[in-house]
N, C-alpha and C positions, 0 to 999 in steps of 0.2 A: 454282623455279617451272617448271611444265611448259608446253610450247608448245601452241598450239591443236591442231595436228596434226603428225605426223611419219610418213612412210610411204616405203617403198621400191618402186621400179618399174623398168622398162626404158625407156631413152631411146635412140632410134635416131639415130645420127650416121653420115652417109654410108651409110645402109642397113644398118649393123651395130648390133646391140643392145649397149648398155652399161648397167651397173648405175648407178642414180641414186637419190638420196634427196631428198625434198622436206620442208622444214621451214616451217611457218607459225607465226611468232613471235607471242606475246601482247604487244601494245603498247597505246598509248593510243587507237588508231584514227584515222580520218581526220577532218579538220576539219568536213566537211559533215555527217557523221553525228553528231558530238559537239554541233554547234550546232543539230541538229534540222532541218536544211535539206533532209533527204531524200537518200537515197543509193540508187541502183538497181544499183550494181556488185556488192555482196556483202552478206552478213549478218554479217560479222565483228564488228560493233559489239556484238553480244550476248555476245561472248567477250572483249571488251577490258577492260583495267584502267582505273581512274578517275584515274590520275596518271601523270606522266612517269616512266618507269623509269630506274634507274641503269644505266650500261653493263654492270656485272657481272650485273645481273638479266636482261639480254637474252642475254648470252653463256651464262649458266647454263641456258638453255633448249635449247641445242644439245647433243645427245648425241654427243660426239666418238667414243665407243666404237663407234658404229654406222657411222661414216664410214670406208670402206676406201680404200686407195691406188688411184688411178685412177677412183674413183667420181665421177660428176657430182653436184654439190651445188647444189640450188635452194633459195634462202631468200626467203620472202615475209613480209610483216608483216600484221597485222590492221588495215590502214589504208594509210598512205602512208609510204614511206621518208623523205619530206620532213617529215612530222609527227613 
């Protein structure tokens, strides 16, 4: 399974640029969006799956070959980490 998005950028720590990678994982999405209660935070519900994923399905979305030593890694979900 592929993530919703994965991209590399520069992150500035103490005014110095560092390589960073951002990964937005495909997940079931947040409760409010799934229940049709309306969500104003993001549009990730359009990219969500309709079932709870197994742990290996989530890990398979991370392209470990793109992560280099010392790189900042930012991981987000298409909803809430609590969901």
